[in-house]
C-alpha positions as CSV (number, residue, x, y, z in Angstrom):
1,M,38.1,71.1,80.0
2,R,38.4,68.0,82.1
3,A,37.0,64.8,80.7
4,D,34.2,64.6,83.3
5,A,33.3,68.2,82.6
6,R,33.1,67.5,78.9
7,R,30.9,64.4,79.5
8,N,28.6,66.5,81.8
9,L,28.3,69.2,79.1
10,S,27.5,66.7,76.4
11,K,24.9,64.9,78.7
12,I,23.3,68.2,79.5
13,V,23.0,69.4,75.9
14,E,21.7,66.0,74.7
15,A,19.2,65.8,77.6
16,A,18.1,69.4,76.9
17,A,17.5,68.5,73.2
18,E,15.3,65.6,74.3
19,V,13.3,67.5,76.9
20,V,12.9,70.6,74.6
21,A,11.6,68.2,71.9
22,E,9.1,66.8,74.4
23,R,8.1,69.9,76.4
24,G,9.1,72.9,74.4
25,V,11.8,75.6,75.0
26,N,10.3,76.6,78.3
27,A,10.7,73.2,79.8
28,P,11.9,73.3,83.5
29,M,15.6,73.5,83.9
30,E,15.2,70.9,86.7
31,A,13.7,68.4,84.3
32,I,16.7,68.9,82.0
33,A,19.2,68.4,84.9
34,K,17.3,65.3,86.0
35,R,17.3,63.8,82.5
36,A,21.1,64.5,82.2
37,G,21.7,62.9,85.6
38,V,23.4,66.0,87.0
39,G,22.5,68.4,89.7
40,I,20.9,71.7,89.0
41,G,24.0,73.5,90.2
42,T,26.1,71.7,87.6
43,L,23.6,72.7,84.9
44,Y,23.7,76.3,85.9
45,R,27.5,76.3,86.1
46,R,27.7,75.2,82.5
47,F,24.7,77.4,81.3
48,P,24.0,80.4,83.4
49,D,20.5,80.9,81.9
50,R,18.0,79.3,79.6
51,N,19.1,81.3,76.6
52,A,22.6,79.9,76.8
53,L,21.3,76.4,77.1
54,I,18.9,76.8,74.2
55,A,21.7,78.3,72.1
56,A,23.8,75.2,72.8
57,V,20.8,73.0,71.9
58,G,20.6,74.9,68.5
59,D,24.3,74.3,67.9
60,H,23.8,70.6,68.8
61,Y,20.9,70.4,66.5
62,I,22.7,71.8,63.4
63,H,25.8,69.7,64.1
64,T,23.5,66.6,64.3
65,M,21.9,67.6,61.0
66,A,25.3,68.1,59.3
67,Q,26.6,64.7,60.6
68,A,23.4,63.0,59.4
69,L,23.8,64.5,55.9
70,D,27.4,63.3,55.8
71,R,26.3,59.8,56.9
72,A,23.6,59.7,54.2
73,A,26.0,60.9,51.5
74,G,28.6,58.4,52.6
75,G,26.3,55.4,53.0
76,S,24.1,55.7,49.9
77,A,24.6,54.3,46.5
78,D,23.8,57.5,44.7
79,A,22.9,61.2,45.4
80,W,19.1,60.7,45.1
81,S,19.2,57.9,47.7
82,A,21.3,60.1,50.0
83,I,18.8,62.9,49.7
84,W,15.9,60.6,50.3
85,D,17.6,59.0,53.4
86,F,18.5,62.4,54.9
87,V,15.1,64.0,54.4
88,S,13.4,60.9,55.8
89,W,15.7,60.9,58.8
90,A,15.3,64.6,59.5
91,A,11.5,64.4,59.4
92,E,11.3,61.5,62.0
93,P,9.0,62.5,64.8
94,G,11.6,63.1,67.6
95,R,13.8,65.3,65.4
96,A,10.7,67.0,64.0
97,A,9.6,67.8,67.6
98,L,12.9,69.5,68.3
99,S,12.7,71.5,65.1
100,T,9.2,72.6,66.0
101,A,10.3,73.6,69.5
102,L,13.3,75.6,68.2
103,A,11.2,77.3,65.5
104,V,9.2,79.3,68.0
105,L,12.4,81.2,69.1
106,P,13.3,84.5,67.7
107,E,15.8,84.0,64.9
108,E,18.6,85.8,66.7
109,A,18.4,83.3,69.5
110,I,20.0,80.5,67.4
111,V,20.3,81.3,63.7
112,D,22.4,84.5,64.1
113,R,24.9,82.8,66.3
114,E,28.3,82.4,64.8
115,E,28.7,78.6,65.4
116,F,25.2,77.8,64.1
117,A,25.6,80.0,61.0
118,R,29.0,78.5,60.2
119,V,27.8,74.9,60.5
120,R,24.5,75.6,58.7
121,A,26.3,77.3,55.8
122,G,28.5,74.1,55.4
123,W,25.5,71.9,55.7
124,V,23.5,73.8,53.0
125,E,26.6,73.8,50.7
126,R,26.9,70.0,51.0
127,F,23.2,69.5,50.6
128,A,23.2,71.7,47.5
129,G,26.1,69.6,46.2
130,L,24.0,66.4,46.6
131,V,21.2,68.1,44.7
132,R,23.5,69.0,41.8
133,Q,25.0,65.5,41.8
134,A,21.5,63.9,41.7
135,Q,20.6,66.2,38.8
136,E,23.8,65.3,37.0
137,E,23.0,61.6,37.5
138,G,19.6,62.2,36.0
139,S,17.7,61.1,39.1
140,M,16.4,64.5,40.2
141,R,14.4,67.2,38.3
142,P,16.6,70.0,37.1
143,D,14.2,72.7,38.3
144,V,14.5,71.6,42.0
145,G,17.0,73.4,44.2
146,V,18.3,72.9,47.7
147,E,16.0,75.7,48.9
148,D,13.0,73.6,47.8
149,L,14.2,70.7,50.0
150,I,14.9,73.0,52.9
151,H,11.4,74.5,52.6
152,L,10.0,71.0,52.5
153,L,11.8,70.1,55.7
154,N,10.7,73.3,57.2
155,V,7.0,72.5,56.6
156,F,7.2,69.0,57.9
157,T,9.6,69.6,60.8
158,C,9.2,73.1,62.0
159,H,5.5,73.8,61.4
160,P,3.5,70.6,61.6
161,E,0.6,72.4,63.3
162,Q,0.0,74.2,60.1
163,L,-0.4,71.0,58.1
164,P,-4.0,70.1,57.0
165,A,-5.5,67.3,59.2
166,P,-5.1,64.5,56.6
167,V,-1.4,65.4,56.1
168,A,-0.8,65.7,59.8
169,A,-2.4,62.2,60.3
170,D,0.3,60.6,58.1
171,P,3.1,63.1,57.4
172,G,5.5,60.4,56.2
173,R,3.2,59.5,53.4
174,Y,2.9,63.1,52.1
175,L,6.6,63.7,52.6
176,R,7.3,60.6,50.4
177,L,4.8,61.9,47.8
178,M,6.5,65.3,47.7
179,L,10.0,63.7,47.4
180,D,8.7,61.5,44.6
181,G,7.5,64.6,42.8
182,M,11.1,65.8,42.8
183,K,12.4,62.8,40.9
184,S,13.5,63.2,37.3
185,G,10.6,62.9,34.9
186,A,8.0,62.9,37.8
187,A,6.0,65.9,36.6
188,T,5.8,69.0,34.4
189,P,8.7,71.3,35.4
190,S,7.6,74.1,37.6
191,G,6.8,77.3,35.8
192,A,5.6,75.4,32.7
């Protein structure tokens, strides 16, 4: 692929992620092309239909999540700080809006795709490694697993409309409270 074609492809996918976050998965293709600064013909040459574009947005999303987790792990003093930084980053409103938009799609539209599945499996494995490391360091409760953190992210990023009104009014506060509850010694272990 020529350098200009790669740039256009990247611009289209990034613009699509922004527009989908703002307007949902049914946002007009013309709005995406305009945001990317390309003609509609260029968009359709790269992505023959909406499903192909949304699949590329899903791949972009999971790659972004994996890169953010790696940055948090590499830039934090300890595993708990890396977990905190990553979860906080992932739940920021713009990213949460994209998660919410993608969550309305049938699972096979994104999750069952080979690229998405491969990158997601690596991301989950690295995230689980951070959880184990935080537990070994004594900063995270031993009864918390990576699935708990993924469910927490799912609630705050994919389904915010289901949050009670007080939580929806200040989701960051409640996310911090829930994360604090996962710290070592924070509460009675679950199941007790």
